[in-house]
Phi, psi and omega in degrees: 000140181279140179283145178284143177283155179300329182290327182290332181270355183279172178282169180295326180295325180292332182281347181283151177282173185299314179300323180293319178299318179297319180297316179295320179297317178298318179299317178297318177298321179296319178296318177299320179295320179296315178300316179300316181298313182293315187281314187262304186297316180299320179295317178296321180297319179293324177295320178296316179298318179295320179296322179294320178296318177297319178298317179297318179295319179295321178296320177296317178296321178296318178297319178294321178295319178296319178297316179296321179296316180296319179295319178296316179298320179294317178296320179296317178296320179294320177297316179297319179296317180292322178295319178296318178296320179296320178296318179295318179293325180292330175296320182284315183224084183292167180280336181242169180296321180050050182301317178300318178293322177302308181295322180297320179295317179298316181295322180295317178295319180298319180296316179296320182283346182083018180268145177263111178277100189277330179204154176211146183213106178296139178249171181295145178290154174239111186269124176254192183287321185246339181208164178243140177273137180239089186274154176212125179276130184238149169229126182221158183223146179169185176288161183300314182291331177291319178296318178298320178296324178297312179299320179295318180296322178298322179292343181267357180291153178297316180283139180288123178224121177263140174249122183217177181051048183280125176232118184241146176218148182281127178267320180197153178236132178293145184290326186256342186225114182291340178288340181272058180267124175271126180233154175245130185238128168256132181208169178244116177262123183241119172260177183223155174219160179289148180279134177261166178298327180290349180278354183299321179296318179297319182295318178294322179294326178290327182287340180283000000 
């Protein structure tokens, strides 16, 4: 029996020449590259695209949060401004008569001016359409310049207070200085307050 040659027992790849082997190797590498691209790179690319979408969504949420924060801050500043304005307005035109506070303010001004507030008598309120008058009859004594200082001080108070129906009489005159005139003044000090819903009955009663 004849012996087989080594070439006859080899694989088909072994029988190919060198350029063919190189071509097949290159093709296999190309196939591996394609598989890598499809399996790995495409997956990574989709993850990157998903991450970018998430980033875009987060940026939109952040922008909305900043807009909401700015709107909240603006509303908070506006609320603070209105509360401050309401407090200032309440000093000028309180919701209640606040007669003790009214009298305390008058007494404080009188003390600063050096005037002696000898008597005070609250009178009935007069309710109007938008505000109510809170009158108080006053009697005070002092030097002429002290009384003038008192009237000026009342005008500087936060709360609106009108001084009217002023009647003054000389109590005594210094012998050497005409400026040292002691006078007694009767007047009507009128403060104001905001009208409440419950004041409608009083207003109708006053109108009859």
